[in-house]
N, C-alpha and C positions, 0 to 999 in steps of 0.2 A: 571455280569459286576460289577466291583468294583468302588465305588464312593470315591474319595479322597476329603477330606475337606481341603481347604486351609485357612490359617490364613488371616483374613481380613487386608488389609493395613491400615484400619482406626485406629487401635490401637495406632499408633504413634500420629495421629492427636488428639485422645482423651486425651492422656497424655499432649499434648501441650495446649489443652483447660483447663485442670485441673490446669496446671502450671500458665497459664494466669490469671485464676480466683483467685488463691492464691496470685499471685503477685499484682493484683488489690486490694485485701483486706489488704495486709501487707504493701505495699509501702507507702500509705498515713499515716499509723501509724508511720512509720520511719521518713519520710521527712517533714511532716506537723507538725509544732510546734504550739500548741495553746491549749486553754482550751476546754474541752468537756462540753457542757451545752445544755440544752433543749431549745426549741423555747419558752416555757412558760416564762422562766426567762428573755429572751431577749425582748419578747413582753412587759412584765411588766416594764422593764427599759425604753423602747421606749415610752410607755404611760406616765411614770413618767416624762420624759423629755418634752414631748409635753404639757401635762396638769398635773402639780404637785398636784392639789387638786382633782383629779379624785377619786371617791369612787366606787368600784365594786358593781354592782347591783345584783349579783348572787353569791352564795357560792356553793362549791362542795357538793354533797350529801354524798359522802364517801371520807374521807381523809385517805390514807394508813399511818400506824404508822411510816414507815421508807422508805428510798429510795430504799432499797433492795426489800421490798415487792411491791413497786410500779413497779420496774423493772420486778419482777416475774409476776405480773398481766399483764403487757404490753406484755411480751414474751408469756405468756399463750394465750392471746387474738390473737396474731399473729399466733401461732401454730394452734389454732382452725380454724382460717380463712383459713390458708394454707391447712388444712385437708379438709375443706368443698370444697374449690376450686379444689383440687386434686380429690376428690370423684366425683364432678360434671363432670370434664373433663374425667375421666375414665368411668363413667356411660354412657355419651353420645358417647364416642368413641366405647365402647363395644356394644352399641345399634346399631350404624351404621355398625359395622363389622358383626353383627349378621343378618342384613337384607340381603335377597337374592339380588344379583346384577342383575339377569336376564341373565347373561352370563354363559353358561355351556359348 
């Protein structure tokens, strides 16, 4: 008996999802006009408006020499975190699939 494999109709749906994700990432860059800045700078400005004579009571342990290195460290931290989360999800999913279900 020959088994024929049919192409899944999901392929078109997958491309629509990919297109939607790309559109969600690109459209704000095109239509939203404004400055890109971090929350640290905005918080500093807000504190300066509320209490101009405020003195910070803590200094950073490590100050990156440039904004590019700061971005590199931030992206590296995010990538390591995503890797740990992905590993944990895969580990637990593999562990549950390996367990016998009792149905044979």
